[in-house]
C-alpha positions as CSV (number, residue, x, y, z in Angstrom):
1,X,17.9,-23.8,17.3
2,X,15.2,-26.4,16.7
3,X,15.5,-27.9,20.2
4,X,15.5,-24.5,21.8
5,X,12.4,-23.3,20.0
6,X,10.6,-26.6,20.7
7,X,11.3,-26.4,24.4
8,X,10.0,-22.8,24.6
9,X,6.8,-23.3,22.7
10,X,4.0,-25.8,23.5
11,X,2.4,-25.5,20.1
12,X,3.7,-26.5,16.6
13,X,2.1,-26.4,13.2
14,X,2.1,-29.5,11.1
15,X,1.6,-29.5,7.4
16,X,2.2,-32.1,4.7
17,X,5.7,-31.7,3.2
18,X,6.0,-30.6,-0.4
19,X,2.6,-28.9,-0.7
20,X,2.7,-25.1,-1.0
21,X,-0.9,-24.7,0.1
22,X,-2.8,-27.8,0.9
23,X,-6.6,-27.9,0.5
24,X,-8.5,-27.1,3.6
25,X,-11.6,-29.1,4.4
26,X,-13.6,-31.1,6.9
27,X,-10.9,-33.9,6.8
28,X,-8.4,-31.4,8.3
29,X,-6.2,-31.5,5.3
30,X,-4.6,-28.1,5.8
31,X,-1.9,-27.1,8.3
32,X,-2.9,-27.8,11.9
33,X,-1.7,-26.6,15.3
34,X,-1.0,-29.3,17.9
35,X,0.3,-29.2,21.4
36,X,3.5,-31.2,22.1
37,X,6.4,-31.8,24.4
38,X,10.0,-32.0,23.4
39,X,11.1,-35.4,24.6
40,X,14.1,-37.5,23.7
41,X,15.2,-35.2,20.8
42,X,11.8,-35.1,19.1
43,X,8.5,-33.3,19.1
44,X,6.2,-35.8,20.8
45,X,2.4,-35.6,20.6
46,X,-0.6,-37.7,21.7
47,X,-3.6,-37.7,19.4
48,X,-6.7,-39.6,18.6
49,X,-9.5,-40.8,20.8
50,X,-10.4,-38.1,23.4
51,X,-7.2,-36.2,22.7
52,X,-6.4,-33.7,19.9
53,X,-7.4,-34.7,16.4
54,X,-4.8,-35.1,13.7
55,X,-5.0,-34.5,10.0
56,X,-5.5,-37.6,7.9
57,X,-2.1,-37.2,6.3
58,X,-0.2,-37.2,9.6
59,X,0.5,-41.0,9.7
60,X,3.6,-43.0,10.6
61,X,6.1,-43.0,7.8
62,X,4.9,-39.7,6.2
63,X,7.2,-36.7,6.0
64,X,5.7,-33.6,7.4
65,X,6.8,-30.0,7.9
66,X,6.9,-28.9,11.5
67,X,6.6,-25.1,12.0
68,X,7.7,-23.6,15.3
69,X,6.3,-20.2,16.4
70,X,8.1,-17.5,18.3
71,X,6.8,-17.3,21.8
72,X,7.5,-13.6,21.9
73,X,6.1,-12.4,18.5
74,X,3.8,-15.3,17.8
75,X,5.0,-15.6,14.1
76,X,6.8,-18.4,12.5
77,X,10.3,-18.8,13.8
78,X,11.6,-21.9,12.1
79,X,10.4,-24.9,10.0
80,X,11.9,-28.3,9.6
81,X,11.1,-31.6,8.0
82,X,10.4,-34.8,9.9
83,X,9.1,-38.3,9.4
84,X,6.2,-39.3,11.6
85,X,7.1,-42.2,13.9
86,X,4.7,-44.3,16.0
87,X,5.8,-45.0,19.6
88,X,4.6,-48.5,20.2
89,X,2.5,-49.0,23.4
90,X,4.0,-51.2,26.0
91,X,7.6,-50.3,25.2
92,X,9.9,-48.4,27.6
93,X,10.0,-45.6,25.0
94,X,6.1,-45.3,25.1
95,X,6.1,-45.2,28.9
96,X,8.7,-42.4,29.0
97,X,6.9,-40.5,26.3
98,X,3.5,-40.9,28.0
99,X,5.0,-39.7,31.3
100,X,6.5,-36.6,29.6
101,X,3.2,-35.8,27.8
102,X,1.2,-36.3,31.1
103,X,3.4,-33.8,32.9
104,X,2.4,-31.1,30.3
105,X,-1.2,-32.2,29.6
106,X,-3.7,-29.5,30.7
107,X,-7.2,-30.3,32.1
108,X,-6.7,-34.1,32.4
109,X,-9.7,-35.5,34.4
110,X,-8.8,-36.4,37.9
111,X,-8.5,-40.1,38.4
112,X,-8.1,-40.7,34.7
113,X,-6.0,-43.7,33.9
114,X,-4.4,-41.9,31.0
115,X,-1.8,-44.6,30.2
116,X,-4.5,-47.3,29.7
117,X,-6.7,-44.9,27.8
118,X,-4.0,-43.6,25.5
119,X,-2.8,-47.1,24.8
120,X,-6.4,-48.1,23.9
121,X,-7.7,-45.0,22.1
122,X,-4.8,-42.8,21.1
123,X,-1.4,-42.8,19.4
124,X,1.8,-41.3,20.7
125,X,3.8,-39.9,17.7
126,X,7.2,-38.4,17.6
127,X,8.8,-36.3,14.9
128,X,12.6,-36.0,14.9
129,X,14.3,-33.4,12.6
130,X,15.5,-35.0,9.3
131,X,18.1,-32.3,9.0
132,X,18.4,-28.6,9.5
133,X,15.8,-25.9,9.2
134,X,13.9,-25.4,5.9
135,X,13.2,-21.9,4.8
136,X,9.6,-21.1,3.6
137,X,9.7,-20.0,0.0
138,X,8.8,-16.3,-0.3
139,X,6.1,-14.4,1.5
140,X,5.0,-14.3,5.0
141,X,3.0,-17.6,4.8
142,X,0.0,-15.7,6.0
143,X,-3.3,-17.4,5.0
144,X,-4.9,-15.9,2.0
145,X,-8.3,-14.3,2.7
146,X,-11.3,-16.5,1.8
147,X,-13.0,-15.5,-1.5
148,X,-16.2,-13.6,-0.8
149,X,-18.8,-11.6,-2.8
150,X,-19.0,-9.1,0.0
151,X,-17.9,-5.6,-1.0
152,X,-18.5,-1.9,-0.2
153,X,-20.8,-0.4,-2.6
154,X,-20.6,3.3,-3.4
155,X,-19.3,5.9,-0.9
156,X,-18.6,5.2,2.7
157,X,-21.3,6.6,5.1
158,X,-20.7,9.9,6.9
159,X,-19.6,9.6,10.5
160,X,-21.7,11.3,13.2
161,X,-19.6,14.2,14.5
162,X,-17.4,14.1,11.4
163,X,-14.0,12.7,10.9
164,X,-11.6,13.3,13.8
165,X,-9.0,16.0,13.3
166,X,-5.7,14.7,12.0
167,X,-7.4,11.9,10.0
168,X,-8.4,14.1,7.1
169,X,-6.2,14.9,4.1
170,X,-5.9,18.6,3.2
171,X,-6.7,19.1,-0.4
172,X,-5.1,21.9,-2.4
């Protein structure tokens, strides 16, 4: 199911494994969406430099939770744990991964020598499943609303023309 979901969706959510709700901040420490390709049995991404930024915790050797979304409904379909692996530039695995990423990369500047630029500025990372799917613990995993002092004071204002029929409750 993991492979099937990864092939259908071009977006995954990465979050640090073991943290119920990581702090969000300018260092991108919370869950983050990244585009990917499924290549050689793993979610493969290119990040850094002029490519997508990655959270500071998404480093080689770190275990992350990869969340896959349903392409139909847009909600979370499946989550699984993975250890982040660096694909070393200059190796055959790096060349194959770069070619797979290039085929799916949108809006790449024409004439861009992407392989040289990615080897110099970016990192190609892959995340293979460490096992089966993990189930999120309780709830929908929807983000909590940000705390705010905003509130409605007093009664709601009257609507011009009144409340549409069918929207009023009949009082006895």
